[in-house]
C-alpha positions in Angstrom: 272.2 272.0 -17.9 271.5 269.9 -14.8 272.1 271.4 -11.4 274.9 270.1 -9.2 273.5 268.8 -5.9 276.8 269.6 -4.2 276.9 273.2 -5.4 277.3 275.3 -2.2 276.0 278.4 -4.0 272.6 276.7 -4.2 272.4 276.3 -0.4 270.7 279.2 1.1 271.1 280.5 4.6 268.0 280.3 6.7 266.0 283.5 6.4 265.3 285.7 9.4 261.6 284.6 9.3 262.5 280.9 9.6 265.0 281.6 12.3 262.3 283.5 14.2 260.0 280.6 13.7 262.6 278.2 15.1 263.1 280.4 18.2 259.4 280.6 18.7 259.0 276.8 18.4 261.8 276.3 20.9 260.3 278.8 23.4 256.9 277.1 23.1 258.5 273.7 23.6 260.4 274.9 26.7 257.2 276.5 28.2 255.2 273.2 27.6 257.9 271.2 29.3 257.9 273.5 32.3 254.1 273.3 32.5 254.2 269.5 32.4 256.8 269.4 35.2 254.7 271.8 37.3 251.6 269.6 36.8 253.5 266.5 37.7 254.8 268.1 40.9 251.2 269.0 41.8 250.1 265.4 41.2 253.0 264.1 43.2 251.8 266.2 46.1 248.4 264.6 46.1 247.7 261.8 48.5 246.5 258.4 47.2 242.9 259.2 48.0 243.0 262.4 46.0 244.6 260.7 43.1 241.9 258.0 43.2 239.2 260.7 43.1 240.5 261.8 39.7 241.0 258.3 38.4 244.8 258.0 38.9 247.1 255.9 41.1 250.5 256.6 42.5 251.9 254.3 39.9 250.4 256.4 37.1 252.1 259.5 38.5 255.4 257.7 38.9 255.1 256.3 35.4 254.5 259.8 34.0 257.4 261.2 35.9 259.8 258.6 34.4 258.4 258.7 30.8 259.4 261.1 28.1 256.2 263.0 29.0 257.6 264.0 32.4 261.1 264.9 31.2 
């Protein structure tokens, strides 16, 4: 007999292990975003000469702040 794709009994609730994995993933994602924001604040504090010394311009920093990388 073929299984019914709409059978709700076949749908399993997420296990505790996968829920823990999701929470871990979200925590890692939040930490990475906070670290990126901290790094962008540091770059924003540099003057143009300091940015040029590391191969960046003020436009690069502004672009990064307004891209999805900086959000």
